[in-house]
C-alpha positions as CSV (number, residue, x, y, z in Angstrom):
1,R,147.5,-33.8,50.3
2,S,145.2,-35.8,52.5
3,G,142.7,-33.9,54.6
4,A,143.7,-30.3,55.5
5,R,147.4,-31.0,56.1
6,R,150.2,-30.6,53.5
7,R,152.8,-33.3,53.3
8,F,156.4,-32.0,53.5
9,D,158.2,-35.3,53.6
10,P,158.2,-36.5,50.0
11,R,158.3,-40.2,51.2
12,A,154.8,-39.5,52.6
13,Y,153.4,-38.5,49.2
14,L,151.0,-40.8,47.4
15,P,152.7,-42.4,45.6
16,P,155.9,-41.9,47.6
17,L,158.3,-39.7,45.8
18,D,161.2,-42.0,46.1
19,E,159.2,-44.8,44.4
20,L,158.0,-42.3,41.7
21,L,161.6,-41.1,41.0
22,D,162.8,-44.7,40.7
23,A,160.0,-45.5,38.2
24,L,160.9,-42.3,36.1
25,R,164.7,-42.8,36.2
26,D,166.3,-42.2,32.8
27,R,163.2,-40.4,31.5
28,A,162.4,-36.7,30.9
29,Y,159.8,-35.6,33.5
30,V,158.5,-32.8,35.7
31,V,156.8,-33.5,39.1
32,K,154.8,-30.9,40.9
33,C,155.4,-31.0,44.7
34,A,154.3,-29.1,47.8
35,P,156.0,-25.7,48.2
36,G,157.6,-26.7,51.6
37,I,159.3,-29.8,50.3
38,D,162.6,-30.5,52.2
39,F,165.4,-30.0,49.7
40,A,167.8,-32.1,51.9
41,V,165.5,-35.1,51.7
42,L,165.4,-34.7,47.9
43,E,169.2,-35.0,47.9
44,Q,169.0,-38.1,50.2
45,L,166.5,-39.7,47.7
46,G,169.1,-39.2,44.9
47,F,167.3,-36.4,43.0
48,D,169.9,-34.7,40.8
49,G,167.7,-32.5,38.6
50,E,166.5,-28.9,39.0
51,I,164.1,-27.6,41.7
52,E,161.9,-24.7,40.6
53,V,160.0,-22.8,43.3
54,T,157.1,-20.6,42.0
55,S,155.6,-17.8,43.9
56,L,152.4,-15.8,43.0
57,A,151.8,-12.4,44.5
58,G,154.3,-13.0,47.3
59,S,153.1,-16.5,48.3
60,V,155.1,-19.6,47.4
61,R,152.7,-21.9,45.5
62,E,154.6,-24.9,44.3
63,A,157.9,-26.6,43.8
64,C,158.5,-28.5,40.6
65,L,161.2,-31.1,40.1
66,W,162.7,-31.1,36.6
67,S,164.6,-34.2,35.6
68,R,168.2,-33.7,34.7
69,R,167.3,-34.2,31.0
70,L,164.9,-31.2,31.1
71,S,166.8,-28.9,33.5
72,A,168.0,-25.6,32.0
73,G,171.8,-25.4,31.6
74,G,172.8,-27.4,34.6
75,E,171.0,-25.2,37.1
76,R,170.1,-26.9,40.4
77,R,167.6,-24.4,41.8
78,R,165.4,-21.7,40.2
79,A,162.8,-19.2,41.5
80,T,160.0,-18.0,39.3
81,V,158.1,-15.0,40.6
82,L,154.7,-14.2,39.1
83,D,153.0,-10.9,39.9
84,T,149.3,-10.3,39.5
85,G,149.6,-6.6,39.0
């Protein structure tokens, strides 16, 4: 994030997510991203792993991209809900 604004287009990340995914291709990895990442753009970039969205106390906090080598049982999307109570 630069300044007070979140970046929702993964090509605007630093480094750009498309370049990072190219560099990590054929490796096991997890990348933490903004919670509002556009899933359709991820598909356009060729991401074929699992997307895990995590919420804490009812607020979405992050999205993690799990490489295909680390994804759980071929799942494409997963939600993890953490409660403070």
